[in-house]
LUMLO-152639 format. One record per residue (C-alpha): residue in three letters; residue number from 1; x, y, z. Coordinates in Angstrom, 2 decimals, m for minus. Example, Ala and Ser with C-alpha at 12.3 -4.5 7.8 and 13.67 -1.06 7.14 Angstrom:
<nodes>
<node type="ala" seq="1" east="12.30" north="m4.50" up="7.80"/>
<node type="ser" seq="2" east="13.67" north="m1.06" up="7.14"/>
</nodes>
This chain:
<nodes>
<node type="met" seq="1" east="m67.05" north="m18.51" up="m60.79"/>
<node type="pro" seq="2" east="m66.26" north="m22.16" up="m61.81"/>
<node type="thr" seq="3" east="m65.67" north="m24.65" up="m58.87"/>
<node type="pro" seq="4" east="m61.72" north="m25.73" up="m58.97"/>
<node type="arg" seq="5" east="m61.44" north="m29.36" up="m58.77"/>
<node type="his" seq="6" east="m59.04" north="m31.42" up="m56.76"/>
<node type="asp" seq="7" east="m57.49" north="m34.10" up="m58.12"/>
<node type="thr" seq="8" east="m54.22" north="m34.92" up="m56.02"/>
<node type="gly" seq="9" east="m52.84" north="m37.99" up="m57.73"/>
<node type="ala" seq="10" east="m51.17" north="m36.03" up="m61.04"/>
<node type="asp" seq="11" east="m49.18" north="m33.18" up="m61.58"/>
<node type="leu" seq="12" east="m50.27" north="m29.84" up="m61.72"/>
<node type="thr" seq="13" east="m51.31" north="m29.14" up="m66.01"/>
<node type="arg" seq="14" east="m49.07" north="m26.28" up="m65.69"/>
<node type="leu" seq="15" east="m45.95" north="m28.29" up="m64.28"/>
<node type="gln" seq="16" east="m46.16" north="m30.36" up="m66.88"/>
<node type="gly" seq="17" east="m43.14" north="m30.34" up="m69.35"/>
<node type="arg" seq="18" east="m41.33" north="m27.51" up="m66.98"/>
<node type="ala" seq="19" east="m37.89" north="m28.83" up="m66.86"/>
<node type="thr" seq="20" east="m36.84" north="m27.13" up="m63.64"/>
<node type="trp" seq="21" east="m40.01" north="m29.33" up="m61.75"/>
<node type="leu" seq="22" east="m38.55" north="m32.35" up="m63.56"/>
<node type="val" seq="23" east="m35.52" north="m32.07" up="m62.70"/>
<node type="ser" seq="24" east="m36.51" north="m30.87" up="m59.01"/>
<node type="arg" seq="25" east="m39.12" north="m34.15" up="m58.98"/>
<node type="ala" seq="26" east="m36.07" north="m36.46" up="m60.07"/>
<node type="his" seq="27" east="m33.51" north="m34.86" up="m57.19"/>
<node type="thr" seq="28" east="m36.11" north="m35.61" up="m54.66"/>
<node type="arg" seq="29" east="m36.43" north="m39.41" up="m55.77"/>
<node type="ser" seq="30" east="m32.54" north="m39.79" up="m55.95"/>
<node type="ser" seq="31" east="m32.65" north="m37.94" up="m53.19"/>
<node type="arg" seq="32" east="m34.76" north="m40.28" up="m51.74"/>
<node type="leu" seq="33" east="m33.05" north="m43.19" up="m53.22"/>
<node type="leu" seq="34" east="m29.76" north="m42.15" up="m51.93"/>
<node type="ser" seq="35" east="m31.09" north="m42.01" up="m48.36"/>
<node type="ala" seq="36" east="m32.66" north="m45.41" up="m48.82"/>
<node type="gly" seq="37" east="m29.47" north="m47.02" up="m49.92"/>
<node type="phe" seq="38" east="m26.84" north="m45.78" up="m47.27"/>
<node type="glu" seq="39" east="m29.81" north="m46.13" up="m44.53"/>
<node type="ala" seq="40" east="m29.79" north="m49.38" up="m45.34"/>
<node type="his" seq="41" east="m26.04" north="m50.82" up="m47.10"/>
<node type="gly" seq="42" east="m23.29" north="m47.62" up="m45.25"/>
<node type="gly" seq="43" east="m23.63" north="m48.95" up="m41.49"/>
<node type="gly" seq="44" east="m24.47" north="m45.05" up="m40.39"/>
<node type="leu" seq="45" east="m22.61" north="m43.41" up="m43.19"/>
<node type="arg" seq="46" east="m24.34" north="m41.21" up="m45.16"/>
<node type="ser" seq="47" east="m23.81" north="m39.43" up="m48.83"/>
<node type="tyr" seq="48" east="m21.67" north="m36.24" up="m47.49"/>
<node type="his" seq="49" east="m19.30" north="m38.99" up="m45.71"/>
<node type="tyr" seq="50" east="m19.18" north="m40.35" up="m49.50"/>
<node type="arg" seq="51" east="m18.37" north="m36.78" up="m50.54"/>
<node type="leu" seq="52" east="m15.63" north="m36.34" up="m47.77"/>
<node type="leu" seq="53" east="m13.37" north="m39.70" up="m48.41"/>
<node type="ala" seq="54" east="m14.56" north="m39.34" up="m52.43"/>
<node type="ala" seq="55" east="m12.39" north="m35.50" up="m52.26"/>
<node type="leu" seq="56" east="m9.95" north="m36.41" up="m49.73"/>
<node type="glu" seq="57" east="m9.13" north="m40.25" up="m52.04"/>
<node type="glu" seq="58" east="m9.15" north="m37.80" up="m55.30"/>
<node type="trp" seq="59" east="m7.27" north="m34.99" up="m54.10"/>
<node type="gly" seq="60" east="m4.94" north="m35.84" up="m50.93"/>
<node type="pro" seq="61" east="m4.87" north="m33.75" up="m47.64"/>
<node type="ala" seq="62" east="m6.98" north="m30.54" up="m47.60"/>
<node type="ser" seq="63" east="m8.04" north="m28.24" up="m44.86"/>
<node type="gln" seq="64" east="m11.25" north="m28.39" up="m43.62"/>
<node type="ala" seq="65" east="m12.59" north="m25.70" up="m45.12"/>
<node type="glu" seq="66" east="m10.53" north="m26.39" up="m48.52"/>
<node type="leu" seq="67" east="m12.88" north="m29.57" up="m47.88"/>
<node type="gly" seq="68" east="m16.40" north="m27.88" up="m47.02"/>
<node type="arg" seq="69" east="m16.15" north="m25.29" up="m50.36"/>
<node type="lys" seq="70" east="m14.66" north="m28.25" up="m52.70"/>
<node type="thr" seq="71" east="m17.84" north="m30.39" up="m51.77"/>
<node type="ala" seq="72" east="m20.54" north="m27.80" up="m51.43"/>
<node type="ile" seq="73" east="m21.07" north="m29.13" up="m47.65"/>
<node type="asp" seq="74" east="m21.51" north="m26.51" up="m45.03"/>
<node type="arg" seq="75" east="m17.85" north="m25.89" up="m43.00"/>
<node type="ser" seq="76" east="m19.90" north="m26.97" up="m39.42"/>
<node type="asp" seq="77" east="m21.67" north="m30.25" up="m41.70"/>
<node type="val" seq="78" east="m18.11" north="m30.54" up="m42.54"/>
<node type="thr" seq="79" east="m16.10" north="m30.51" up="m39.06"/>
<node type="ala" seq="80" east="m19.29" north="m32.99" up="m37.63"/>
<node type="ala" seq="81" east="m18.73" north="m35.01" up="m40.43"/>
<node type="leu" seq="82" east="m15.41" north="m35.79" up="m40.39"/>
<node type="ala" seq="83" east="m15.26" north="m36.36" up="m36.49"/>
<node type="glu" seq="84" east="m17.70" north="m39.11" up="m37.55"/>
<node type="leu" seq="85" east="m15.01" north="m40.50" up="m39.88"/>
<node type="glu" seq="86" east="m11.97" north="m39.39" up="m37.83"/>
<node type="ser" seq="87" east="m13.83" north="m41.69" up="m34.96"/>
<node type="arg" seq="88" east="m14.41" north="m45.07" up="m37.60"/>
<node type="asp" seq="89" east="m10.80" north="m44.46" up="m38.28"/>
<node type="leu" seq="90" east="m11.41" north="m43.38" up="m42.03"/>
<node type="val" seq="91" east="m9.56" north="m40.19" up="m41.68"/>
<node type="glu" seq="92" east="m6.93" north="m38.39" up="m39.85"/>
<node type="arg" seq="93" east="m6.56" north="m35.02" up="m39.02"/>
<node type="ser" seq="94" east="m3.25" north="m33.25" up="m37.81"/>
<node type="val" seq="95" east="m2.68" north="m29.24" up="m37.39"/>
<node type="asp" seq="96" east="m1.16" north="m28.14" up="m39.87"/>
<node type="pro" seq="97" east="2.62" north="m27.15" up="m39.45"/>
<node type="glu" seq="98" east="1.96" north="m23.92" up="m41.16"/>
<node type="his" seq="99" east="m1.07" north="m22.62" up="m40.09"/>
<node type="lys" seq="100" east="m1.71" north="m23.65" up="m36.62"/>
<node type="arg" seq="101" east="m5.16" north="m22.98" up="m36.82"/>
<node type="arg" seq="102" east="m6.27" north="m24.91" up="m39.89"/>
<node type="asn" seq="103" east="m6.20" north="m29.15" up="m39.92"/>
<node type="ile" seq="104" east="m5.24" north="m31.02" up="m42.46"/>
<node type="val" seq="105" east="m7.33" north="m34.07" up="m43.17"/>
<node type="thr" seq="106" east="m5.97" north="m37.28" up="m45.32"/>
<node type="ile" seq="107" east="m7.75" north="m40.21" up="m45.71"/>
<node type="thr" seq="108" east="m6.83" north="m43.33" up="m43.99"/>
<node type="ala" seq="109" east="m5.92" north="m47.08" up="m45.39"/>
<node type="lys" seq="110" east="m9.79" north="m47.93" up="m43.49"/>
<node type="gly" seq="111" east="m11.28" north="m44.86" up="m45.08"/>
<node type="ala" seq="112" east="m10.06" north="m46.01" up="m48.53"/>
<node type="glu" seq="113" east="m11.46" north="m49.18" up="m48.59"/>
<node type="arg" seq="114" east="m14.87" north="m48.13" up="m46.94"/>
<node type="leu" seq="115" east="m14.60" north="m45.82" up="m50.02"/>
<node type="leu" seq="116" east="m14.69" north="m48.77" up="m52.06"/>
<node type="glu" seq="117" east="m17.28" north="m50.33" up="m50.09"/>
<node type="leu" seq="118" east="m19.35" north="m47.26" up="m50.05"/>
<node type="asp" seq="119" east="m18.67" north="m47.37" up="m54.18"/>
<node type="glu" seq="120" east="m20.90" north="m50.27" up="m54.37"/>
<node type="val" seq="121" east="m23.79" north="m48.55" up="m53.17"/>
<node type="ile" seq="122" east="m23.81" north="m45.40" up="m55.00"/>
<node type="asp" seq="123" east="m23.13" north="m47.98" up="m57.65"/>
<node type="gly" seq="124" east="m27.10" north="m49.77" up="m56.83"/>
<node type="val" seq="125" east="m28.37" north="m46.52" up="m56.25"/>
<node type="gln" seq="126" east="m27.64" north="m45.26" up="m59.65"/>
<node type="asp" seq="127" east="m28.83" north="m48.27" up="m61.12"/>
<node type="glu" seq="128" east="m32.32" north="m48.00" up="m59.77"/>
<node type="phe" seq="129" east="m32.21" north="m44.16" up="m60.33"/>
<node type="leu" seq="130" east="m31.65" north="m45.12" up="m64.32"/>
<node type="ala" seq="131" east="m33.85" north="m48.18" up="m64.58"/>
<node type="pro" seq="132" east="m36.73" north="m46.79" up="m66.52"/>
<node type="leu" seq="133" east="m33.83" north="m45.36" up="m69.05"/>
<node type="thr" seq="134" east="m31.88" north="m47.78" up="m71.98"/>
<node type="ala" seq="135" east="m27.86" north="m47.62" up="m71.67"/>
<node type="ala" seq="136" east="m28.05" north="m44.78" up="m74.90"/>
<node type="gln" seq="137" east="m30.68" north="m43.40" up="m73.06"/>
<node type="arg" seq="138" east="m28.65" north="m43.12" up="m69.60"/>
<node type="arg" seq="139" east="m25.38" north="m41.77" up="m71.78"/>
<node type="gln" seq="140" east="m27.47" north="m39.40" up="m72.89"/>
<node type="leu" seq="141" east="m29.13" north="m38.23" up="m69.57"/>
<node type="ile" seq="142" east="m25.61" north="m37.93" up="m67.48"/>
<node type="ser" seq="143" east="m23.89" north="m35.43" up="m70.88"/>
<node type="leu" seq="144" east="m27.61" north="m33.02" up="m70.66"/>
<node type="val" seq="145" east="m27.61" north="m32.75" up="m66.79"/>
<node type="ser" seq="146" east="m24.32" north="m32.13" up="m66.67"/>
<node type="arg" seq="147" east="m24.20" north="m29.21" up="m69.38"/>
<node type="leu" seq="148" east="m27.17" north="m28.07" up="m67.49"/>
<node type="ala" seq="149" east="m25.24" north="m28.56" up="m64.07"/>
<node type="asp" seq="150" east="m22.08" north="m26.79" up="m65.39"/>
<node type="ala" seq="151" east="m23.38" north="m24.06" up="m67.94"/>
</nodes>
């Protein structure tokens, strides 16, 4: 029986070239960069706060449940994140007059301003994440990953 080698500094040979493994590693790196970017420049906000503000700015007022579905954030996490955003006057929640048990969330002017500031954080993270690639390679990567995500 062969003695196993223990080279922990490299990927397993079986995983090299496997798209799912590489995408997973890239995701881990991008998540780490996003966390660090928001930690350093987000003023206590995180990427899920950014997603919620971006959704409200782009799609307009929405219910909490709708925001959760459209942003792929768990309903209970949406509630907690919106409470944080509301405490900072970045969103407003009001009772839906047609459905008294539903809250409608709206981005405030201050929230729209903060979103623009967070865009800069995201842009910096994108630049750092894609730094090893040329401009053409960046466009190609985004096109290919978009196709995989939309499949």
